[in-house]
PDB file with SEQRES, HELIX, SHEET and CRYST1 records, atoms N, CA, C and O in Angstrom:
SEQRES   1 A   51  MET ILE ASN VAL ARG ARG GLU LYS ILE SER GLU ARG ILE          
SEQRES   2 A   51  LYS TYR LEU GLN ASP LEU VAL PRO GLY CYS ASN LYS ILE          
SEQRES   3 A   51  THR ASP LYS ALA GLY MET LEU ASN GLU ILE ILE ASN TYR          
SEQRES   4 A   51  VAL GLN SER LEU GLN ARG GLN VAL GLU VAL LYS LYS              
HELIX    1 AA1 ILE A    2  LEU A   19  1                                  18    
HELIX    2 AA2 CYS A   23  LYS A   25  5                                   3    
HELIX    3 AA3 LYS A   29  LYS A   50  1                                  22    
CRYST1    1.000    1.000    1.000  90.00  90.00  90.00 P 1           1          
ATOM      1  N   MET A   1     -21.098  12.188  -6.495  1.00  0.00           N  
ATOM      2  CA  MET A   1     -20.777  10.680  -6.607  1.00  0.00           C  
ATOM      3  C   MET A   1     -19.316  10.439  -6.743  1.00  0.00           C  
ATOM      4  O   MET A   1     -18.682   9.647  -6.045  1.00  0.00           O  
ATOM      5  N   ILE A   2     -18.818  11.194  -7.710  1.00  0.00           N  
ATOM      6  CA  ILE A   2     -17.198  10.907  -7.971  1.00  0.00           C  
ATOM      7  C   ILE A   2     -16.429  11.342  -6.820  1.00  0.00           C  
ATOM      8  O   ILE A   2     -15.371  10.786  -6.527  1.00  0.00           O  
ATOM      9  N   ASN A   3     -16.953  12.402  -6.090  1.00  0.00           N  
ATOM     10  CA  ASN A   3     -16.149  12.844  -4.905  1.00  0.00           C  
ATOM     11  C   ASN A   3     -16.216  11.774  -3.794  1.00  0.00           C  
ATOM     12  O   ASN A   3     -15.240  11.651  -3.052  1.00  0.00           O  
ATOM     13  N   VAL A   4     -17.273  11.011  -3.634  1.00  0.00           N  
ATOM     14  CA  VAL A   4     -17.319   9.981  -2.635  1.00  0.00           C  
ATOM     15  C   VAL A   4     -16.477   8.850  -3.062  1.00  0.00           C  
ATOM     16  O   VAL A   4     -15.830   8.244  -2.208  1.00  0.00           O  
ATOM     17  N   ARG A   5     -16.429   8.545  -4.169  1.00  0.00           N  
ATOM     18  CA  ARG A   5     -15.483   7.486  -4.714  1.00  0.00           C  
ATOM     19  C   ARG A   5     -13.997   7.797  -4.491  1.00  0.00           C  
ATOM     20  O   ARG A   5     -13.183   6.975  -4.072  1.00  0.00           O  
ATOM     21  N   ARG A   6     -13.725   9.091  -4.821  1.00  0.00           N  
ATOM     22  CA  ARG A   6     -12.344   9.564  -4.591  1.00  0.00           C  
ATOM     23  C   ARG A   6     -11.980   9.523  -3.062  1.00  0.00           C  
ATOM     24  O   ARG A   6     -10.880   9.134  -2.671  1.00  0.00           O  
ATOM     25  N   GLU A   7     -12.914   9.922  -2.281  1.00  0.00           N  
ATOM     26  CA  GLU A   7     -12.638  10.001  -0.900  1.00  0.00           C  
ATOM     27  C   GLU A   7     -12.402   8.594  -0.253  1.00  0.00           C  
ATOM     28  O   GLU A   7     -11.583   8.391   0.643  1.00  0.00           O  
ATOM     29  N   LYS A   8     -13.224   7.637  -0.817  1.00  0.00           N  
ATOM     30  CA  LYS A   8     -13.015   6.172  -0.368  1.00  0.00           C  
ATOM     31  C   LYS A   8     -11.567   5.654  -0.783  1.00  0.00           C  
ATOM     32  O   LYS A   8     -10.827   5.018  -0.032  1.00  0.00           O  
ATOM     33  N   ILE A   9     -11.289   6.008  -2.037  1.00  0.00           N  
ATOM     34  CA  ILE A   9      -9.928   5.486  -2.569  1.00  0.00           C  
ATOM     35  C   ILE A   9      -8.815   6.253  -1.700  1.00  0.00           C  
ATOM     36  O   ILE A   9      -7.831   5.626  -1.308  1.00  0.00           O  
ATOM     37  N   SER A  10      -8.972   7.556  -1.416  1.00  0.00           N  
ATOM     38  CA  SER A  10      -7.928   8.224  -0.526  1.00  0.00           C  
ATOM     39  C   SER A  10      -7.896   7.608   0.880  1.00  0.00           C  
ATOM     40  O   SER A  10      -6.818   7.417   1.442  1.00  0.00           O  
ATOM     41  N   GLU A  11      -9.026   7.306   1.433  1.00  0.00           N  
ATOM     42  CA  GLU A  11      -9.031   6.675   2.725  1.00  0.00           C  
ATOM     43  C   GLU A  11      -8.296   5.285   2.709  1.00  0.00           C  
ATOM     44  O   GLU A  11      -7.515   4.943   3.597  1.00  0.00           O  
ATOM     45  N   ARG A  12      -8.596   4.576   1.699  1.00  0.00           N  
ATOM     46  CA  ARG A  12      -7.842   3.281   1.579  1.00  0.00           C  
ATOM     47  C   ARG A  12      -6.390   3.425   1.311  1.00  0.00           C  
ATOM     48  O   ARG A  12      -5.588   2.656   1.841  1.00  0.00           O  
ATOM     49  N   ILE A  13      -6.036   4.324   0.554  1.00  0.00           N  
ATOM     50  CA  ILE A  13      -4.576   4.588   0.279  1.00  0.00           C  
ATOM     51  C   ILE A  13      -3.970   4.902   1.574  1.00  0.00           C  
ATOM     52  O   ILE A  13      -2.925   4.345   1.909  1.00  0.00           O  
ATOM     53  N   LYS A  14      -4.628   5.862   2.416  1.00  0.00           N  
ATOM     54  CA  LYS A  14      -3.989   6.186   3.717  1.00  0.00           C  
ATOM     55  C   LYS A  14      -3.901   5.033   4.611  1.00  0.00           C  
ATOM     56  O   LYS A  14      -2.924   4.905   5.348  1.00  0.00           O  
ATOM     57  N   TYR A  15      -4.847   4.194   4.595  1.00  0.00           N  
ATOM     58  CA  TYR A  15      -4.776   2.949   5.443  1.00  0.00           C  
ATOM     59  C   TYR A  15      -3.616   2.035   4.950  1.00  0.00           C  
ATOM     60  O   TYR A  15      -2.898   1.456   5.765  1.00  0.00           O  
ATOM     61  N   LEU A  16      -3.453   1.921   3.695  1.00  0.00           N  
ATOM     62  CA  LEU A  16      -2.240   1.192   3.219  1.00  0.00           C  
ATOM     63  C   LEU A  16      -0.984   1.746   3.640  1.00  0.00           C  
ATOM     64  O   LEU A  16      -0.099   1.016   4.088  1.00  0.00           O  
ATOM     65  N   GLN A  17      -0.828   3.149   3.512  1.00  0.00           N  
ATOM     66  CA  GLN A  17       0.274   3.813   3.845  1.00  0.00           C  
ATOM     67  C   GLN A  17       0.690   3.554   5.401  1.00  0.00           C  
ATOM     68  O   GLN A  17       1.861   3.402   5.749  1.00  0.00           O  
ATOM     69  N   ASP A  18      -0.292   3.529   6.185  1.00  0.00           N  
ATOM     70  CA  ASP A  18      -0.119   3.262   7.567  1.00  0.00           C  
ATOM     71  C   ASP A  18       0.352   1.852   7.874  1.00  0.00           C  
ATOM     72  O   ASP A  18       1.049   1.627   8.863  1.00  0.00           O  
ATOM     73  N   LEU A  19      -0.019   0.921   7.044  1.00  0.00           N  
ATOM     74  CA  LEU A  19       0.335  -0.527   7.243  1.00  0.00           C  
ATOM     75  C   LEU A  19       1.725  -0.862   6.805  1.00  0.00           C  
ATOM     76  O   LEU A  19       2.400  -1.693   7.413  1.00  0.00           O  
ATOM     77  N   VAL A  20       2.157  -0.217   5.749  1.00  0.00           N  
ATOM     78  CA  VAL A  20       3.448  -0.517   5.097  1.00  0.00           C  
ATOM     79  C   VAL A  20       4.555   0.288   5.587  1.00  0.00           C  
ATOM     80  O   VAL A  20       4.523   1.504   5.398  1.00  0.00           O  
ATOM     81  N   PRO A  21       5.557  -0.268   6.211  1.00  0.00           N  
ATOM     82  CA  PRO A  21       6.612   0.494   6.830  1.00  0.00           C  
ATOM     83  C   PRO A  21       7.264   1.428   5.726  1.00  0.00           C  
ATOM     84  O   PRO A  21       7.437   0.982   4.592  1.00  0.00           O  
ATOM     85  N   GLY A  22       7.609   2.657   6.042  1.00  0.00           N  
ATOM     86  CA  GLY A  22       8.236   3.569   5.210  1.00  0.00           C  
ATOM     87  C   GLY A  22       7.427   4.164   4.071  1.00  0.00           C  
ATOM     88  O   GLY A  22       7.935   4.990   3.313  1.00  0.00           O  
ATOM     89  N   CYS A  23       6.193   3.758   3.949  1.00  0.00           N  
ATOM     90  CA  CYS A  23       5.316   4.207   2.910  1.00  0.00           C  
ATOM     91  C   CYS A  23       4.914   5.555   3.030  1.00  0.00           C  
ATOM     92  O   CYS A  23       4.546   6.156   2.021  1.00  0.00           O  
ATOM     93  N   ASN A  24       4.936   6.121   4.162  1.00  0.00           N  
ATOM     94  CA  ASN A  24       4.432   7.496   4.443  1.00  0.00           C  
ATOM     95  C   ASN A  24       5.396   8.513   3.883  1.00  0.00           C  
ATOM     96  O   ASN A  24       5.026   9.674   3.712  1.00  0.00           O  
ATOM     97  N   LYS A  25       6.590   8.126   3.600  1.00  0.00           N  
ATOM     98  CA  LYS A  25       7.660   9.054   2.979  1.00  0.00           C  
ATOM     99  C   LYS A  25       7.432   9.241   1.527  1.00  0.00           C  
ATOM    100  O   LYS A  25       7.938  10.222   0.982  1.00  0.00           O  
ATOM    101  N   ILE A  26       6.709   8.384   0.833  1.00  0.00           N  
ATOM    102  CA  ILE A  26       6.470   8.441  -0.593  1.00  0.00           C  
ATOM    103  C   ILE A  26       5.221   9.313  -0.905  1.00  0.00           C  
ATOM    104  O   ILE A  26       4.123   9.048  -0.414  1.00  0.00           O  
ATOM    105  N   THR A  27       5.432  10.359  -1.738  1.00  0.00           N  
ATOM    106  CA  THR A  27       4.382  11.168  -1.910  1.00  0.00           C  
ATOM    107  C   THR A  27       3.445  10.973  -3.161  1.00  0.00           C  
ATOM    108  O   THR A  27       2.267  11.331  -3.147  1.00  0.00           O  
ATOM    109  N   ASP A  28       4.043  10.387  -4.230  1.00  0.00           N  
ATOM    110  CA  ASP A  28       3.227  10.070  -5.454  1.00  0.00           C  
ATOM    111  C   ASP A  28       2.537   8.682  -5.239  1.00  0.00           C  
ATOM    112  O   ASP A  28       3.077   7.796  -4.576  1.00  0.00           O  
ATOM    113  N   LYS A  29       1.334   8.543  -5.827  1.00  0.00           N  
ATOM    114  CA  LYS A  29       0.676   7.282  -5.542  1.00  0.00           C  
ATOM    115  C   LYS A  29       1.116   6.193  -6.273  1.00  0.00           C  
ATOM    116  O   LYS A  29       0.923   5.066  -5.816  1.00  0.00           O  
ATOM    117  N   ALA A  30       1.749   6.364  -7.470  1.00  0.00           N  
ATOM    118  CA  ALA A  30       2.336   5.228  -8.224  1.00  0.00           C  
ATOM    119  C   ALA A  30       3.513   4.687  -7.536  1.00  0.00           C  
ATOM    120  O   ALA A  30       3.703   3.471  -7.571  1.00  0.00           O  
ATOM    121  N   GLY A  31       4.393   5.528  -6.860  1.00  0.00           N  
ATOM    122  CA  GLY A  31       5.513   5.088  -6.197  1.00  0.00           C  
ATOM    123  C   GLY A  31       5.120   4.298  -5.007  1.00  0.00           C  
ATOM    124  O   GLY A  31       5.636   3.215  -4.731  1.00  0.00           O  
ATOM    125  N   MET A  32       4.081   4.938  -4.228  1.00  0.00           N  
ATOM    126  CA  MET A  32       3.563   4.338  -3.028  1.00  0.00           C  
ATOM    127  C   MET A  32       2.922   2.932  -3.327  1.00  0.00           C  
ATOM    128  O   MET A  32       3.137   1.991  -2.563  1.00  0.00           O  
ATOM    129  N   LEU A  33       2.167   2.804  -4.396  1.00  0.00           N  
ATOM    130  CA  LEU A  33       1.554   1.514  -4.628  1.00  0.00           C  
ATOM    131  C   LEU A  33       2.600   0.582  -5.161  1.00  0.00           C  
ATOM    132  O   LEU A  33       2.407  -0.623  -5.001  1.00  0.00           O  
ATOM    133  N   ASN A  34       3.693   0.992  -5.780  1.00  0.00           N  
ATOM    134  CA  ASN A  34       4.822   0.148  -5.972  1.00  0.00           C  
ATOM    135  C   ASN A  34       5.439  -0.473  -4.783  1.00  0.00           C  
ATOM    136  O   ASN A  34       5.706  -1.671  -4.693  1.00  0.00           O  
ATOM    137  N   GLU A  35       5.658   0.474  -3.826  1.00  0.00           N  
ATOM    138  CA  GLU A  35       6.322   0.061  -2.600  1.00  0.00           C  
ATOM    139  C   GLU A  35       5.411  -0.945  -1.907  1.00  0.00           C  
ATOM    140  O   GLU A  35       5.916  -1.937  -1.381  1.00  0.00           O  
ATOM    141  N   ILE A  36       4.110  -0.746  -1.879  1.00  0.00           N  
ATOM    142  CA  ILE A  36       3.148  -1.714  -1.288  1.00  0.00           C  
ATOM    143  C   ILE A  36       3.126  -3.070  -1.867  1.00  0.00           C  
ATOM    144  O   ILE A  36       2.985  -4.062  -1.152  1.00  0.00           O  
ATOM    145  N   ILE A  37       3.270  -3.136  -3.214  1.00  0.00           N  
ATOM    146  CA  ILE A  37       3.358  -4.285  -3.931  1.00  0.00           C  
ATOM    147  C   ILE A  37       4.697  -5.089  -3.494  1.00  0.00           C  
ATOM    148  O   ILE A  37       4.716  -6.287  -3.214  1.00  0.00           O  
ATOM    149  N   ASN A  38       5.687  -4.317  -3.488  1.00  0.00           N  
ATOM    150  CA  ASN A  38       7.014  -4.954  -3.238  1.00  0.00           C  
ATOM    151  C   ASN A  38       6.925  -5.507  -1.758  1.00  0.00           C  
ATOM    152  O   ASN A  38       7.426  -6.599  -1.490  1.00  0.00           O  
ATOM    153  N   TYR A  39       6.348  -4.821  -0.895  1.00  0.00           N  
ATOM    154  CA  TYR A  39       6.211  -5.265   0.600  1.00  0.00           C  
ATOM    155  C   TYR A  39       5.316  -6.533   0.549  1.00  0.00           C  
ATOM    156  O   TYR A  39       5.763  -7.589   0.997  1.00  0.00           O  
ATOM    157  N   VAL A  40       4.249  -6.475   0.096  1.00  0.00           N  
ATOM    158  CA  VAL A  40       3.356  -7.620   0.051  1.00  0.00           C  
ATOM    159  C   VAL A  40       4.071  -8.897  -0.626  1.00  0.00           C  
ATOM    160  O   VAL A  40       3.978  -9.987  -0.063  1.00  0.00           O  
ATOM    161  N   GLN A  41       4.720  -8.775  -1.727  1.00  0.00           N  
ATOM    162  CA  GLN A  41       5.499  -9.855  -2.371  1.00  0.00           C  
ATOM    163  C   GLN A  41       6.590 -10.301  -1.398  1.00  0.00           C  
ATOM    164  O   GLN A  41       6.776 -11.516  -1.325  1.00  0.00           O  
ATOM    165  N   SER A  42       7.331  -9.500  -0.647  1.00  0.00           N  
ATOM    166  CA  SER A  42       8.288  -9.819   0.314  1.00  0.00           C  
ATOM    167  C   SER A  42       7.632 -10.742   1.370  1.00  0.00           C  
ATOM    168  O   SER A  42       8.133 -11.804   1.739  1.00  0.00           O  
ATOM    169  N   LEU A  43       6.454 -10.228   1.822  1.00  0.00           N  
ATOM    170  CA  LEU A  43       5.710 -11.109   2.905  1.00  0.00           C  
ATOM    171  C   LEU A  43       5.375 -12.507   2.295  1.00  0.00           C  
ATOM    172  O   LEU A  43       5.604 -13.555   2.899  1.00  0.00           O  
ATOM    173  N   GLN A  44       4.844 -12.449   1.115  1.00  0.00           N  
ATOM    174  CA  GLN A  44       4.505 -13.860   0.480  1.00  0.00           C  
ATOM    175  C   GLN A  44       5.762 -14.707   0.494  1.00  0.00           C  
ATOM    176  O   GLN A  44       5.669 -15.872   0.880  1.00  0.00           O  
ATOM    177  N   ARG A  45       6.962 -14.205   0.094  1.00  0.00           N  
ATOM    178  CA  ARG A  45       8.165 -14.979  -0.007  1.00  0.00           C  
ATOM    179  C   ARG A  45       8.495 -15.554   1.403  1.00  0.00           C  
ATOM    180  O   ARG A  45       8.890 -16.713   1.528  1.00  0.00           O  
ATOM    181  N   GLN A  46       8.327 -14.743   2.424  1.00  0.00           N  
ATOM    182  CA  GLN A  46       8.582 -15.173   3.747  1.00  0.00           C  
ATOM    183  C   GLN A  46       7.693 -16.288   4.174  1.00  0.00           C  
ATOM    184  O   GLN A  46       8.124 -17.265   4.786  1.00  0.00           O  
ATOM    185  N   VAL A  47       6.422 -16.123   3.837  1.00  0.00           N  
ATOM    186  CA  VAL A  47       5.394 -17.197   4.220  1.00  0.00           C  
ATOM    187  C   VAL A  47       5.888 -18.529   3.379  1.00  0.00           C  
ATOM    188  O   VAL A  47       5.927 -19.612   3.961  1.00  0.00           O  
ATOM    189  N   GLU A  48       6.224 -18.426   2.136  1.00  0.00           N  
ATOM    190  CA  GLU A  48       6.566 -19.665   1.406  1.00  0.00           C  
ATOM    191  C   GLU A  48       7.747 -20.293   1.980  1.00  0.00           C  
ATOM    192  O   GLU A  48       7.766 -21.518   2.096  1.00  0.00           O  
ATOM    193  N   VAL A  49       8.804 -19.531   2.377  1.00  0.00           N  
ATOM    194  CA  VAL A  49       9.963 -20.056   2.941  1.00  0.00           C  
ATOM    195  C   VAL A  49       9.653 -20.899   4.249  1.00  0.00           C  
ATOM    196  O   VAL A  49      10.265 -21.940   4.488  1.00  0.00           O  
ATOM    197  N   LYS A  50       8.657 -20.385   5.091  1.00  0.00           N  
ATOM    198  CA  LYS A  50       8.363 -21.121   6.351  1.00  0.00           C  
ATOM    199  C   LYS A  50       7.463 -22.325   6.153  1.00  0.00           C  
ATOM    200  O   LYS A  50       7.175 -23.083   7.079  1.00  0.00           O  
ATOM    201  N   LYS A  51       7.032 -22.469   4.918  1.00  0.00           N  
ATOM    202  CA  LYS A  51       6.049 -23.730   4.668  1.00  0.00           C  
ATOM    203  C   LYS A  51       6.956 -25.030   4.798  1.00  0.00           C  
ATOM    204  O   LYS A  51       6.460 -26.147   4.652  1.00  0.00           O  
TER     205      LYS A  51                                                      
END                                                                             
């Protein structure tokens, strides 16, 4: 049961890594999640500027 959950989390993390430019170079999960957060925040700022 726990292994299935970990597998799903790993799959989702890999999917996020593929979506965010430069994220594949980061090996630790905390750093990678931080990079994803920064990227999403920058996208949000871009959308707000265009409104």
